[in-house]
VMD Tcl script that builds the backbone (N, CA, C; Angstrom):
set m [mol new atoms 234]
animate dup $m
set s [atomselect $m all]
$s set {name element resname resid chain x y z} {
  {N N MET 1 A -17.394 9.135 4.616}
  {CA C MET 1 A -16.046 9.645 4.746}
  {C C MET 1 A -15.447 9.841 3.351}
  {N N LYS 2 A -14.932 11.011 3.097}
  {CA C LYS 2 A -14.359 11.328 1.800}
  {C C LYS 2 A -12.928 10.803 1.722}
  {N N VAL 3 A -12.643 10.138 0.641}
  {CA C VAL 3 A -11.302 9.589 0.428}
  {C C VAL 3 A -10.529 10.567 -0.438}
  {N N CYS 4 A -9.339 10.964 0.026}
  {CA C CYS 4 A -8.526 11.883 -0.771}
  {C C CYS 4 A -7.920 11.120 -1.948}
  {N N SER 5 A -7.465 11.861 -2.938}
  {CA C SER 5 A -6.958 11.221 -4.147}
  {C C SER 5 A -5.729 10.351 -3.861}
  {N N MET 6 A -4.895 10.750 -2.902}
  {CA C MET 6 A -3.736 9.934 -2.549}
  {C C MET 6 A -4.196 8.595 -1.964}
  {N N GLU 7 A -5.175 8.645 -1.068}
  {CA C GLU 7 A -5.685 7.410 -0.479}
  {C C GLU 7 A -6.303 6.516 -1.551}
  {N N TYR 8 A -7.034 7.121 -2.475}
  {CA C TYR 8 A -7.639 6.352 -3.564}
  {C C TYR 8 A -6.551 5.661 -4.392}
  {N N LYS 9 A -5.497 6.368 -4.703}
  {CA C LYS 9 A -4.405 5.807 -5.514}
  {C C LYS 9 A -3.690 4.696 -4.740}
  {N N ILE 10 A -3.492 4.878 -3.434}
  {CA C ILE 10 A -2.862 3.832 -2.607}
  {C C ILE 10 A -3.728 2.572 -2.641}
  {N N ILE 11 A -5.042 2.733 -2.483}
  {CA C ILE 11 A -5.963 1.592 -2.538}
  {C C ILE 11 A -5.859 0.902 -3.894}
  {N N GLU 12 A -5.842 1.698 -4.950}
  {CA C GLU 12 A -5.758 1.151 -6.305}
  {C C GLU 12 A -4.483 0.315 -6.481}
  {N N ILE 13 A -3.356 0.831 -6.005}
  {CA C ILE 13 A -2.075 0.122 -6.131}
  {C C ILE 13 A -2.070 -1.141 -5.273}
  {N N ILE 14 A -2.546 -1.038 -4.051}
  {CA C ILE 14 A -2.612 -2.211 -3.165}
  {C C ILE 14 A -3.504 -3.276 -3.779}
  {N N ASN 15 A -4.644 -2.859 -4.334}
  {CA C ASN 15 A -5.548 -3.831 -4.950}
  {C C ASN 15 A -4.933 -4.493 -6.171}
  {N N THR 16 A -4.111 -3.776 -6.905}
  {CA C THR 16 A -3.410 -4.379 -8.042}
  {C C THR 16 A -2.489 -5.493 -7.550}
  {N N VAL 17 A -1.734 -5.216 -6.491}
  {CA C VAL 17 A -0.824 -6.230 -5.935}
  {C C VAL 17 A -1.632 -7.405 -5.389}
  {N N LEU 18 A -2.712 -7.122 -4.671}
  {CA C LEU 18 A -3.540 -8.193 -4.119}
  {C C LEU 18 A -4.128 -9.060 -5.226}
  {N N THR 19 A -4.657 -8.429 -6.260}
  {CA C THR 19 A -5.250 -9.161 -7.383}
  {C C THR 19 A -4.203 -10.009 -8.099}
  {N N ASN 20 A -3.017 -9.449 -8.307}
  {CA C ASN 20 A -1.936 -10.188 -8.967}
  {C C ASN 20 A -1.553 -11.447 -8.199}
  {N N ASN 21 A -1.842 -11.461 -6.909}
  {CA C ASN 21 A -1.461 -12.583 -6.058}
  {C C ASN 21 A -2.672 -13.355 -5.539}
  {N N ASN 22 A -3.787 -13.225 -6.266}
  {CA C ASN 22 A -5.016 -13.978 -5.966}
  {C C ASN 22 A -5.522 -13.772 -4.538}
  {N N LYS 23 A -5.463 -12.518 -4.076}
  {CA C LYS 23 A -5.965 -12.185 -2.746}
  {C C LYS 23 A -7.127 -11.212 -2.885}
  {N N ASN 24 A -7.933 -11.140 -1.849}
  {CA C ASN 24 A -9.109 -10.267 -1.868}
  {C C ASN 24 A -8.714 -8.798 -1.820}
  {N N LYS 25 A -9.410 -8.005 -2.626}
  {CA C LYS 25 A -9.175 -6.559 -2.652}
  {C C LYS 25 A -9.773 -5.897 -1.418}
  {N N ILE 26 A -9.309 -4.692 -1.143}
  {CA C ILE 26 A -9.897 -3.883 -0.082}
  {C C ILE 26 A -10.793 -2.845 -0.742}
  {N N SER 27 A -11.808 -2.403 -0.008}
  {CA C SER 27 A -12.761 -1.475 -0.601}
  {C C SER 27 A -12.580 -0.033 -0.137}
  {N N ASN 28 A -11.909 0.149 0.997}
  {CA C ASN 28 A -11.702 1.522 1.455}
  {C C ASN 28 A -10.369 1.660 2.192}
  {N N PHE 29 A -9.956 2.896 2.363}
  {CA C PHE 29 A -8.691 3.194 3.027}
  {C C PHE 29 A -8.900 3.166 4.531}
  {N N ASP 30 A -8.252 2.231 5.187}
  {CA C ASP 30 A -8.235 2.158 6.645}
  {C C ASP 30 A -6.774 2.214 7.061}
  {N N GLY 31 A -6.367 3.356 7.591}
  {CA C GLY 31 A -4.969 3.571 7.939}
  {C C GLY 31 A -4.398 2.554 8.890}
  {N N LYS 32 A -5.262 1.881 9.642}
  {CA C LYS 32 A -4.797 0.902 10.623}
  {C C LYS 32 A -4.520 -0.469 10.010}
  {N N LEU 33 A -4.922 -0.684 8.754}
  {CA C LEU 33 A -4.685 -1.987 8.123}
  {C C LEU 33 A -3.191 -2.262 8.038}
  {N N HIS 34 A -2.800 -3.418 8.534}
  {CA C HIS 34 A -1.405 -3.836 8.551}
  {C C HIS 34 A -1.125 -4.636 7.284}
  {N N LEU 35 A -0.048 -4.281 6.590}
  {CA C LEU 35 A 0.268 -4.908 5.312}
  {C C LEU 35 A 0.456 -6.421 5.435}
  {N N ARG 36 A 1.180 -6.858 6.431}
  {CA C ARG 36 A 1.432 -8.299 6.594}
  {C C ARG 36 A 0.288 -8.991 7.327}
  {N N ASP 37 A -0.072 -8.472 8.493}
  {CA C ASP 37 A -1.041 -9.159 9.353}
  {C C ASP 37 A -2.463 -9.129 8.796}
  {N N ASP 38 A -2.897 -7.999 8.259}
  {CA C ASP 38 A -4.278 -7.873 7.786}
  {C C ASP 38 A -4.444 -8.207 6.310}
  {N N LEU 39 A -3.468 -7.817 5.495}
  {CA C LEU 39 A -3.584 -8.027 4.051}
  {C C LEU 39 A -2.808 -9.241 3.567}
  {N N GLY 40 A -1.970 -9.810 4.428}
  {CA C GLY 40 A -1.250 -11.030 4.092}
  {C C GLY 40 A -0.101 -10.858 3.118}
  {N N PHE 41 A 0.449 -9.649 3.031}
  {CA C PHE 41 A 1.570 -9.411 2.122}
  {C C PHE 41 A 2.794 -10.174 2.597}
  {N N ASP 42 A 3.484 -10.808 1.649}
  {CA C ASP 42 A 4.769 -11.429 1.957}
  {C C ASP 42 A 5.872 -10.525 1.398}
  {N N SER 43 A 7.105 -10.956 1.497}
  {CA C SER 43 A 8.237 -10.122 1.073}
  {C C SER 43 A 8.177 -9.747 -0.406}
  {N N LEU 44 A 7.816 -10.686 -1.251}
  {CA C LEU 44 A 7.739 -10.406 -2.684}
  {C C LEU 44 A 6.618 -9.415 -2.997}
  {N N GLU 45 A 5.507 -9.557 -2.317}
  {CA C GLU 45 A 4.381 -8.632 -2.529}
  {C C GLU 45 A 4.734 -7.234 -2.033}
  {N N LEU 46 A 5.463 -7.157 -0.931}
  {CA C LEU 46 A 5.913 -5.853 -0.445}
  {C C LEU 46 A 6.879 -5.211 -1.432}
  {N N ALA 47 A 7.725 -6.026 -2.060}
  {CA C ALA 47 A 8.643 -5.504 -3.074}
  {C C ALA 47 A 7.864 -4.972 -4.272}
  {N N GLU 48 A 6.860 -5.720 -4.711}
  {CA C GLU 48 A 6.017 -5.264 -5.820}
  {C C GLU 48 A 5.309 -3.958 -5.451}
  {N N LEU 49 A 4.790 -3.903 -4.233}
  {CA C LEU 49 A 4.116 -2.688 -3.750}
  {C C LEU 49 A 5.072 -1.503 -3.772}
  {N N THR 50 A 6.284 -1.711 -3.296}
  {CA C THR 50 A 7.286 -0.649 -3.262}
  {C C THR 50 A 7.555 -0.096 -4.657}
  {N N VAL 51 A 7.742 -0.987 -5.623}
  {CA C VAL 51 A 8.010 -0.574 -7.000}
  {C C VAL 51 A 6.833 0.210 -7.561}
  {N N ARG 52 A 5.636 -0.279 -7.356}
  {CA C ARG 52 A 4.440 0.394 -7.884}
  {C C ARG 52 A 4.234 1.769 -7.248}
  {N N LEU 53 A 4.450 1.865 -5.943}
  {CA C LEU 53 A 4.308 3.161 -5.262}
  {C C LEU 53 A 5.364 4.145 -5.748}
  {N N GLU 54 A 6.585 3.647 -5.926}
  {CA C GLU 54 A 7.663 4.522 -6.393}
  {C C GLU 54 A 7.402 4.995 -7.829}
  {N N GLU 55 A 6.879 4.116 -8.666}
  {CA C GLU 55 A 6.539 4.509 -10.038}
  {C C GLU 55 A 5.468 5.599 -10.049}
  {N N GLU 56 A 4.495 5.473 -9.164}
  {CA C GLU 56 A 3.377 6.426 -9.130}
  {C C GLU 56 A 3.746 7.741 -8.460}
  {N N PHE 57 A 4.426 7.666 -7.319}
  {CA C PHE 57 A 4.662 8.851 -6.492}
  {C C PHE 57 A 6.108 9.341 -6.494}
  {N N GLY 58 A 7.045 8.532 -7.018}
  {CA C GLY 58 A 8.437 8.928 -7.034}
  {C C GLY 58 A 9.102 8.884 -5.665}
  {N N VAL 59 A 8.534 8.080 -4.761}
  {CA C VAL 59 A 9.052 7.978 -3.396}
  {C C VAL 59 A 9.219 6.504 -3.042}
  {N N ASP 60 A 10.386 6.155 -2.512}
  {CA C ASP 60 A 10.612 4.797 -2.009}
  {C C ASP 60 A 10.162 4.781 -0.549}
  {N N VAL 61 A 8.966 4.238 -0.300}
  {CA C VAL 61 A 8.398 4.281 1.049}
  {C C VAL 61 A 9.166 3.433 2.051}
  {N N PHE 62 A 9.989 2.512 1.565}
  {CA C PHE 62 A 10.761 1.650 2.464}
  {C C PHE 62 A 12.207 2.117 2.623}
  {N N LYS 63 A 12.555 3.251 2.027}
  {CA C LYS 63 A 13.937 3.736 2.051}
  {C C LYS 63 A 14.474 3.930 3.468}
  {N N ASP 64 A 13.683 4.542 4.327}
  {CA C ASP 64 A 14.138 4.856 5.686}
  {C C ASP 64 A 13.632 3.862 6.721}
  {N N GLY 65 A 13.285 2.674 6.292}
  {CA C GLY 65 A 12.807 1.664 7.225}
  {C C GLY 65 A 11.509 1.042 6.742}
  {N N ILE 66 A 11.056 0.091 7.504}
  {CA C ILE 66 A 9.872 -0.673 7.134}
  {C C ILE 66 A 8.605 0.125 7.452}
  {N N VAL 67 A 7.638 0.020 6.562}
  {CA C VAL 67 A 6.309 0.564 6.843}
  {C C VAL 67 A 5.399 -0.623 7.134}
  {N N TYR 68 A 4.482 -0.422 8.060}
  {CA C TYR 68 A 3.639 -1.524 8.502}
  {C C TYR 68 A 2.181 -1.374 8.096}
  {N N THR 69 A 1.689 -0.139 8.059}
  {CA C THR 69 A 0.266 0.091 7.840}
  {C C THR 69 A 0.028 1.006 6.641}
  {N N LEU 70 A -1.224 1.102 6.237}
  {CA C LEU 70 A -1.579 2.021 5.155}
  {C C LEU 70 A -1.292 3.461 5.564}
  {N N GLU 71 A -1.492 3.784 6.815}
  {CA C GLU 71 A -1.201 5.142 7.302}
  {C C GLU 71 A 0.293 5.442 7.199}
  {N N ASP 72 A 1.138 4.442 7.489}
  {CA C ASP 72 A 2.589 4.612 7.335}
  {C C ASP 72 A 2.930 4.972 5.894}
  {N N ILE 73 A 2.300 4.273 4.945}
  {CA C ILE 73 A 2.533 4.559 3.532}
  {C C ILE 73 A 2.128 5.991 3.216}
  {N N LYS 74 A 0.945 6.354 3.629}
  {CA C LYS 74 A 0.435 7.709 3.360}
  {C C LYS 74 A 1.371 8.777 3.931}
  {N N ASN 75 A 1.837 8.563 5.150}
  {CA C ASN 75 A 2.734 9.531 5.786}
  {C C ASN 75 A 4.073 9.669 5.045}
  {N N LYS 76 A 4.577 8.559 4.524}
  {CA C LYS 76 A 5.848 8.608 3.780}
  {C C LYS 76 A 5.677 9.333 2.446}
  {N N LEU 77 A 4.478 9.274 1.876}
  {CA C LEU 77 A 4.226 9.885 0.585}
  {C C LEU 77 A 3.926 11.378 0.680}
  {N N LYS 78 A 3.617 11.850 1.868}
  {CA C LYS 78 A 3.274 13.285 2.036}
  {C C LYS 78 A 4.481 14.153 1.858}
}
mol reanalyze $m
mol bondsrecalc $m
mol representation Tube
mol addrep $m
């Protein structure tokens, strides 16, 4: 399965947040992965993720409500 550049960048940013918080990185983009339930993100990690995504893409993915999955993030960035 070919990963688009946006998905690759999302993975890269998520892995940065995970690494910063001593959590295991993900190896591929799975739109169904839940930020809290599957990746274990807490409120501070979600805030860090939001800042990093906004710096990269210029979009606040949480502006219009909470995003739950990687697919939610991708859809907000489109």
